[in-house]
Structures are given as C-alpha cells and as structure tokens.
ROTOR-788049 format. One record per residue (C-alpha): residue number from 1; x, y, z; residue in one letter. Coordinates in steps of 0.2 Angstrom, whole numbers. Layout:
ROTOR-788049
NUM  X  Y  Z  A $
...
This chain:
ROTOR-788049
1  65  -144  56  M $
2  67  -148  37  Q $
3  48  -148  35  T $
4  47  -131  43  Q $
5  60  -124  31  Q $
6  51  -132  16  K $
7  35  -124  22  K $
8  42  -107  24  Q $
9  51  -108  7  L $
10  34  -113  -1  T $
11  25  -99  7  E $
12  38  -87  2  T $
13  37  -93  -16  T $
14  18  -92  -16  T $
15  18  -75  -9  M $
16  31  -69  -22  G $
17  19  -77  -36  K $
18  4  -68  -28  D $
19  13  -51  -28  I $
20  18  -53  -46  K $
21  0  -59  -51  Y $
22  -8  -44  -42  R $
23  5  -32  -50  A $
24  1  -39  -67  K $
25  -18  -37  -64  C $
26  -16  -20  -58  N $
27  -5  -15  -73  M $
28  -19  -22  -84  K $
29  -32  -11  -75  I $
30  -21  4  -76  L $
31  -18  2  -95  E $
32  -36  3  -98  R $
33  -40  17  -85  H $
34  -25  27  -83  S $
35  -33  44  -85  G $
36  -28  58  -73  V $
37  -45  58  -65  D $
38  -43  40  -61  V $
39  -26  42  -54  M $
40  -32  57  -43  L $
41  -47  46  -37  D $
42  -35  32  -32  L $
43  -23  44  -23  T $
44  -38  51  -13  D $
45  -43  34  -9  F $
46  -26  29  -3  I $
47  -24  44  8  M $
48  -41  41  16  D $
49  -36  24  20  V $
50  -20  30  27  F $
51  -29  43  38  M $
52  -41  30  44  E $
53  -27  18  49  S $
54  -19  33  59  L $
55  -36  36  68  R $
56  -38  17  72  N $
57  -20  17  79  E $
58  -24  33  90  N $
59  -42  39  91  P $
60  -36  55  99  K $
61  -24  60  85  I $
62  -25  78  81  T $
63  -26  86  63  K $
64  -8  93  65  H $
65  -2  75  69  E $
66  -11  68  54  I $
67  -3  82  43  E $
68  14  78  50  Q $
69  12  60  46  K $
70  7  64  28  M $
71  22  75  26  K $
72  33  61  33  E $
73  25  49  20  L $
74  28  61  6  V $
75  46  63  11  A $
76  49  45  13  W $
77  41  41  -4  K $
78  52  55  -12  R $
79  68  47  -5  S $
80  65  30  -13  M $
C-alpha cells in the first residue's frame, strides 16, 4: 500500500511540475507574441476546439445547443 501512495505522490508532484513548466513556456511565448491579433487567433482556435469536442460528444447537436454551451462557458469563466 505504501508503494501505491508513493507512486501517486510522485505522479502528483510530477504533474505539478509539468503544469508549472508548461505555464512558464506559455508565458514566454505570450511575452513575445502578445498582440491583439494573436490573442484573437488563439481565442478562435480554442472555441473551434470546444465546438469540435461538443460535436464529438453528440454528433446530432444543434446550432442552438452549441450557442447555449458557449453562453454557459462564458458565464462560468466570468464567475471565476
């Protein structure tokens, strides 16, 4: 049982380091390329990925349902 706990702790620590490393790399990129046009392109990309994931979950999803999910996403983000 101790081995399992150690393994989980190691994985959690590694994951935390990976997240910090990725965030640091992302910040370096954004410092160099932080123009409004780049931010808008990134936003478009993220929204396209989100819509595609919705379609993968439910191939019969309607345009109205997608718009509703987008509104929920924006509301959730504002509440953070």
